[in-house]
Structure formats: C-alpha cells, structure tokens
N, C-alpha and C positions, 0 to 999 in steps of 0.2 A: 307858682308860675310867674315869670317876670316879663315875658315877651309882650310886645305891643302888636304882634301879628295875630290878632284874635278876632273871631266873629263876635260882634257885639249884639246883634239883633237879627231877626229873620221874620218877614211877613209874607204870608201866602194868600193869594186872592184867586178863588175858583181853581184850586189845585187839590186833586184827590178828594178826600172827604171834607176838606176845609173850604168854607165859603169865604171867610175873611178873618184871619187870625194872625196874631203877632206874638213872638217870643222874645223876651229880653234876656240875654245871657250875662248875668252879673259875674264879676270876678269872685273868686273864693274869698271868704270874709277874713280869715286869719292872716295877718301880716307875716307871722312866722312861718305858717304852712305855705304861704304864697312863694316863699323863696325856694323851696325844694320839693314841691309837690305839683303834679299835673292838676290842671283845672278840669273837673269832671261835671258833665251835665247828663242826667239820666232821664230818658223818655219811657214812661210806663203807661199802661192802659190795656183795655181789652183788644182782642183780635179785630183788625179792621179799623182801628181808631186813628191810624196815620203815623205810627212810629217810623216805619221804613220810609214813608213819603218824606218826612222831615229830613232824614239822613240823605235821601236822594236829592232833595232840594239844596242842601248844603253842598253836596258833591257837585251839583250843577253849576254852582258859582265858579268853580275852578276847572270845569271841563273845557276841552279845546273848542267844542262847538255844542250848542244846545241840542243838535240832532243826535249827538253821541250820548247825551246824558240820559240816565235811567228815568229822570223826572219827566222827560218828554211825554211818555205814555200817560202821565197822570195830570197833564195840563188839560183842563176840560174844554176850554173855548179858545179857538185860534185867534180871536180878537181881544179877549179880556183877561185870560189867565196870566198871572204874573207872580214872580217871586222877587221880593225886594230884600236887600241885605245891607247891613251896616258892618263894614269891615274896618276895624280901627288901626290906623297907622298915623301917628303924629297928631291926628285930630279926628273928630267924629265925622265920618263920611259915609256915603251910601251909593248903591248902584241897583240895577234891576235887570231881570231877563224874563223872557217868555215869548210866545208866538208873535206878539205884536212888536217885539223888539228884534229886528233882523240880526243884529250883532248880539252874541251871548253876553250881555252886560252893558249897561248904559253908563258911559264914562263920565260920571258926574262926581267930582271930588276925588281925593287921594285914594280912598278905599276902593272905589271902582277901578281907578287906574292901576292899583296894585293887583287886583284880580285879573284885569285885562293883560297886564304885563306878565303875570304868572302863566296865563294860558299861552301867550305868545312865546315865552321862553320854553315852556314844555314842548310846544310844537317844533321850535327850532332845534331843541336838544334831540328830539326824536329823528330829525332829518340830518343830524350831524353839523348843523349850521349855528350852534349856540355860541354866544360870546359872553353872556352874563353869568354871574353866580347867583345862587338862590338864597334869599334871606329866610325863607320858610318853605315848607312843603305840606302837601295834603295827601293822605292815604286812607283807603276805605276797605274794610273786610266784613264778610259775613261769618257766621259761626261754622265755617267749613272744616272738613277733615280730609283734605286731598293729598296728604303726604303719602308717598309710596316710593319703592325702590325704582331708580332710573339707571339705565346702563351708562357707564362713563367710558368714552373712547380714549380720552387723554386729559391731562391737565391743560386747560386752555382758557384764555381770557374771555370774560363775559362782555359782549358788546351790545347787549340789549339795553335800551334806555330804562333807567330806574322809574320812569314815569309811565311806561307802557301799562295799560290796564290798571293803573294805580287807583282809579275811582270806579272800578267795575263791580266791586263787592265780591261776587261769586267767582270771578276770573282773576282776582288780584294775586292770589297765591299761584306760583309757577313751579310745580314739583321738580321738573327737570333742571331749572336754574338753581333751585335750592341745593340739589345734590352737587351740582358743579361748583357752586359757591363754597359749600362746606369742604369739598375736595381741595379747591384752590387754597382755602384758608389753612387747612392742615398741612398742605405741601409747603406753602410759604413759611409757616411757622417752623417746620422741620428744617428747611434750608437756612433760615436765620439762626436757629440754634446751632446747626452744623458749622456755620461761619463764626460762631461765638458772639453773635449780635443779639444779646438778651433783650435790648430795648425794642428792636423790631419784632422779635418773637412775641413779646408781651402785647404789642399793638395788634398783631394778628390774632392772638388768643382772646383779646378783650371782648369782641362781639359774641363769640360762642360762649364765653364765660358768663356774659350777661344773661344769655338764654338759659344756661345751666342754673344760675342763681335764681332766676324767676321760677323755673320749674321746681326747684327745691322749696322756695317760699310758698308756692301754690299747692304743690302735689306731695310734698314730703318724699320726693324721689331723687336719687342721684343718677344723673344721666351723663354719658360721655360719648362725644362724637369722634369717630376714628376713621382713618383712611386706610383701607386694605389695599395691599400692593398687587396681589395676584389672586383672582382678577381684580382690576382696578375698580374699587367700589367704596362708597361711604357706608359705614356700619354704625350701629348704635348699641350701647350697653345701658341697661336700666338696673340699678342696684347690683351691678357687677355681672349681670346675665345678658348675653347677646340676644337682641330682639329685632326681628325684621320691621322696617318702618310700616309696612302694610299690616303687621300684626299688632300694632300698638292699640291700646284702648282708644275709643273715639275721642274722648275728652283730651287726653294727652296729645293725640295726633292733631287735634284742632289747635291747641296752644302752640305746639312746635311749628305748625304750618304758618300761622300768621305772624308769630313773633320772629321767626327766622326770616321770613320774607321781608318783614319790616326792616330787620337789621341789614339784609342784603341791599335794600333800596337806600337806606340812610347812608351806608358806606359809599355808595356809588354816586350820590348827589354832590355836585360841586358847590359847597356851601360858601356863602358870602363871608362868614366868620369862621376861621379854622377852629378846630376843637373836637371834642368828643361828639360823634354823630348822634348819640342818644340824648345829648343835652341841647340839640338844635331846636328852634321853634317849629313845631309841627301841629297840624290839625289832624286828629285821628278819629275816624268814624268806625264804630263797631256795631254791627246789626246783630242783635240777639247773642251777646257775648256769653250768656249762660248756657247756650245749647250744648248738649253732650256732657256737661260738667256735673259731677257729684256736688250736692249742697256744700260739702266742706270746701271744695275747690271754688264754688261760686262765692263763698264768703271771702276768699283770699285773692281773687283775680284782680279786682280793681285796686286794692292797696299795693299790689305788686306793680301794676302799671303806673300808679302814681309815683312810685320810687324809681322805676326804670326810666321814665320820660318826664323829668321835672319841669321842662319848659313846653309841655304839650297842652293843647286844649282838646279834650276828649269828649265826644258825643256818643252816647251808648243807648241802645234800645234793649229793654229787658222785660221779662215776665216774672223775674225771680225776686221774692222778698229778701232772699239771702244776699243778693247783689245790692239791693237798695239799702239794706242794713249794714253793709260791710265797710263803708267808707265815710270818713269825716270830711268836712269842708267841701261838700259837693252840693249840687242843686238837683232837685227832682221835679219833673214836670208831669203831672197826672193828666193824661188826655181823656176827654169825655167819650162816652159811647157814641158811635156814629149816628148822626142825625139829631143829637141833643144839644149841639153847640148853638149859641146865640149868633145872630147875623154878623156882629162884629165882636170879637173876643180877644182879650189879652190873657194869655196863660202864664201865670207867675210861677217861677221856680220856688219851691219850698226847701228849707235846709234838709240835707240828707238825714237818714234815720239811724245813724250809728249810735249805739247805746240803747236802742229800743228792741223789745222782743219781737220775734217773728210774728207772733199773734197780733201785736199792736200795729206792726207795719202792714199786715194783711188788711186790717180794719181801716187804718188811716190813709194808706197810700193806694191800696188796691180795692178798697170798698168791700172786702170779704170779712164778714163777722163770723162765719162758720168755722168750727174747729174740727169737726168730725166728717165722716163720709156722708153721702147724700141720704142714705136710708136712716142712719142714726140721727141726722138733723131732722128728718121727718118725724121720727119718734119723739124727739124733744119738742117739736112744734105741737104735736098732739097732747103731750104731757102738760106743757105750759098752758095750753088753751083750757084744758080741764081743770088745772090747778087754779087759774084765774077765775073760772066759773064757780069753783067750790068756795074760794075766798069770798066771792060776791054773795053766795048763798050757803053759809056754813051748816045749815040744818039739813041740807040735801044729802042723799045717799052717796058716800065716797067710793062705791064699788067700781064705777067706771074709771075714776081717777087712779085707784090702786091697781086696777088691771093694766092700764096703759103704763103706769110707773113700773110694774113688774116686767112688762114687755121691754121697755127701754133699758132697765137695769140689766136685763139678760144679755145685752149686746157687748158688755165688757166691764172690767173692774173699775176703770176710770168713770165710765158712764154711771155705774151703780153708785159710786160715791157722790156724784153730783145729784142724782135723784134722791138719795137718802137725806142729803143736806137740805134739799128743797122741801122734802116732806116734813122734816123737823121744823123748818121755818114756818111752813104752812100750819102745822099744829100749834105753834106759839101764837100765830095770828088769829086762828079760829077757835082755839080752845078745844079742838077735837083731836083725839089721838089717832095718828095715821101711821100704820106699819105695813111693811110688805109681808106677805104670808111666808 
C-alpha cells in the first residue's frame, strides 16, 4: 500500500464496551509487499468484545453526520463519549467526534479537514451539486448474502450516488443496482465490440473480469455473467451450468454481492487521479468477512483482496483462525473479554499468523487450547488429573486412572493414541506398568 490516505490511529472513550482505549494502525512491514498489497488490520476476540464497534467508529469518521452513523447508538454518555482519530495526509493530524462535538469531527489539523471535506463532498455529490473529485473513498460491508434476481425494464443509466449507504454495512449492497450495472456493462461491451473498438470493450470487461478472477482464486469456480435478451435479464453460469442468483450457495452469494457492489461504486466515483478504479486509495471495512464461507475459502479471501485492491487500507472483524492465518504482512488486534480491560489501554497489533498452524493460532490469538469437542476435553481433564495424582503417589492403585483412560480412548482413534502415549510416559516416570485392558 502506497497511499497517504490512511487511518493512523483510533481512540475510543466511553464507547460501547470500551472505557478508554487506543489502537495504532502501523503500515505493513515489508517494503516490497507495501508496493502491491493492501494493508490489512484484523480485529479478533470473543462475542461482545467490540469488534463491530471499532468498525462503526471508523465509519463514523466519514459519515455525513454523527446522527446517521451506526456508532451513535454505542456512545454511552451525551457529554463525555468521544471517538478520536488520526488520519494521515502529508502530516500526522487528528480530529474527533461524539455527542459533545456538535459537528461530526473537530477540524484540527489536515487529517480532520480531509475527513470534513470528504463528508461535505459526499453530501454535495448526493444532491448533484458536487464540484470536486475524490482522492480516496470509504466503503463498509457486512457478511451479507443479499444477491437475487431483479427484473430489468431496460438498459438505463444508473443515477444513484456511489456514496449512498456506502457506510451502512447491512444496506451497502443494492441488488437491484447490481443487476442494472452488470446489464449495462455487458451491453456497453457488446456495442463496443460491434463497433470494432476493442479497447473500449476491454475497459468494460475489466471490472467483471476482476470479480471473476477473485472468485476463481477464492472458490476454484469459473463464473460468467451474461445478459439475456428475451426477457431482458442478467444470468450467471458457474462451471458452465446456469444457476439463478437466488440459488447460489450463501458463501458465493456473499462474495459476489459485496465485491460486485464495490466495483460498481469504484467505477462511478469521480477520482482525483485517473486510472484503474481498483487501484485507487480506499478504506474498506468488512464486518465478519468469514461468515458463510467454507474454511478453504476463508483461507483465500484476504490474499485475494490484497491482490485486488493494492492501495487499500482494510479493516476486518473475524472469528476465524483460518482468516487470521491466511495473510502475510498484516496486523492482528486481539480484543479482551468484555469487562476485563484496564481503565486506560493501548491495544497493539501483532504480526499476522501466516505460516502458523490453525492449532497454534487458536491458542495464541484466540486463547483456545482445546483441540477436541467439549465432552472429549472433559475426558482428557479427568484423565490428566488422575495421571498427575498417580505420578505423585506411584504406589497407589491405578484402577481409577486406567478406567478413565479406557473411557477417553474409546472416544476415537486419535484420542486413543494420545492416551496410550501418556500412559507409556507415566510408566517410565513411575516404574509401574500401565496398560489398557
């Protein structure tokens, strides 16, 4: 990531579960990766620890008004709650917003001015009064799966602002506009080809091809978007077979929904610097990116996003060790259990866990050392307690230990191998032969 339009830090005071906390969002470490990979920050932790609150707080920086922001409902105190942000452009600058700040952002320094300017330009664009071009943009999605068939009356221009509901998370994807955009795209490409203008046709094909490439990288599926003439409709082929949008697997539906909506918005934004819309500076917020995705797809989604959006700063909430372990040159922020944070706390990002096993990630990042189901873990707990007691008193009767060992071993072959190994080790320590009946 090379853009200077990035969020550098965020501090929350009396917001949601956070009393007083700060996050510093460091750039990715590798200079080589920095040139062609999105910068990714991962929020993990138990339910209720504030992952979504953090994303809502970031979105609130760029909302048109604080009353529209999702974070509004999580501000605890009308006098004291505050979100402070450091948004870097040319120099290290800051701003803040909250109930005690009537304007959504305190214009102190260039960073706050850029956030204020962004909000103002988004407002004017939505009313048709815009005059400026955008050097960056901010978009937010939840793990939704709202894609469905929509009737098409005609090929017609889309006049809806690319910023409408862009920070709403659950309403960001607009299925009816997606179908219209795909139809327009296919029609324009066909007309350009008919006129012999291969360059224009390739430009129209580019956005859909990016979506197709991402789906291939993540899902190992070949998809094709087509425009049907009678009746006028957008259709989809998956591995050569026609599939209705509403009949897609939820995971694939979710990916197509938000990636296609993002492409629609990026193409419609009047950028300050002309060029590939996917290479523009954006801040992307993804709440529970892993929802509905098979573990194989969870491993692949972030690397695909890194490649698709090389100048993006991406903030992601996830419960998945597969997501955390999937990407290099990213930062992971482990949020504490609700009610356990200190009064004033700085939560440091740790390097992402690419190259580590899922078991190790579960232990180090998620604080879960268990490897088996709950009942099997209970059997292990009983076995290890009796084993430790026997080691402490090796002349005691091993019947209870062997009985619990047999019960645990009966739960599965892998468990049996672990129990037998532990019994052999215990025999060596105590000098007593221990065998299952």
